[in-house]
C-alpha positions in Angstrom: 4.8 1.6 6.4 6.3 4.2 8.7 9.3 4.5 6.5 7.0 5.6 3.7 5.7 8.5 5.7 9.0 9.4 7.6 11.6 11.9 6.5 13.2 10.9 3.2 16.6 9.2 3.7 16.6 9.4 7.5 18.0 6.5 9.5 16.3 5.3 12.6 19.1 7.0 14.6 18.1 10.3 12.9 14.4 9.8 13.3 13.8 12.4 16.0 10.6 13.7 17.5 10.0 16.1 14.6 10.4 13.3 12.1 8.1 11.0 14.1 5.4 13.7 14.4 5.6 14.4 10.6 5.3 10.6 9.9 2.4 10.3 12.3 0.7 13.3 10.7 1.3 12.0 7.2 -0.1 8.6 8.2 -3.2 10.3 9.7 -3.7 12.3 6.5 -3.4 9.1 4.4 -6.3 7.7 6.3 -4.5 5.3 8.8 -6.2 4.9 12.2 -4.6 5.3 15.6 -4.3 1.4 15.9 -2.4 1.0 12.6 -0.2 4.0 13.5 0.7 2.5 16.9 1.5 -0.9 15.2 3.8 0.9 12.7 5.6 2.8 15.4 5.9 -0.2 17.6 7.7 -2.1 14.8 10.1 0.9 14.4 10.7 1.0 18.2 11.4 -2.8 18.3 13.8 -2.4 15.4 15.5 0.4 17.3 15.7 -1.6 20.5 17.2 -4.6 18.6 19.9 -2.5 17.0 20.8 -0.8 20.3 21.0 -4.1 22.1 23.4 -5.3 19.4 25.4 -2.0 19.9 24.6 -0.7 16.4 23.1 2.4 18.0 24.8 4.4 20.8 21.5 4.8 22.7 17.8 3.7 22.4 15.7 5.8 20.1 13.1 7.9 22.2 9.6 7.8 20.6 6.7 10.2 20.7 3.6 9.2 22.7 0.7 8.2 20.4 -3.0 8.3 21.1 -4.4 4.9 22.0 -6.3 3.2 19.3 -9.2 0.8 19.5 -8.1 -2.8 19.0 -9.8 -4.7 16.3 -11.2 -7.6 17.7 -13.6 -9.9 16.0 -14.6 -13.5 17.0 -15.4 -15.8 14.0 -18.7 -17.6 14.1 -18.7 -21.4 13.9 -19.9 -21.2 10.3 -17.1 -18.8 9.3 -14.5 -21.1 10.9 -16.1 -24.1 9.1 -15.8 -22.1 5.7 -12.1 -21.4 6.4 -11.4 -25.0 7.4 -13.2 -26.3 4.1 -11.7 -23.8 1.8 -9.4 -25.1 -0.9 -5.8 -24.1 -0.5 -4.0 -22.5 -3.5 -1.4 -24.4 -5.3 2.2 -23.4 -4.4 
């Protein structure tokens, strides 16, 4: 998702603060909330750390600080859980 809103053709190593800010702004303008933006940036950061630990990047990629978003938490009722449990599974 973040790659759709980041600088065109940029690699993670080239995804500096300006590109990250542009991606964040683009995601906000597209209607994504803070929690979704945080999750997308978290995935990009994890990918960067993975590449750095495998020596595919010379250094870890620094990331901008993002505003905290409200976590989406919803507890299902017993009736909702029962409906999920009883639902037919699609053919594979």
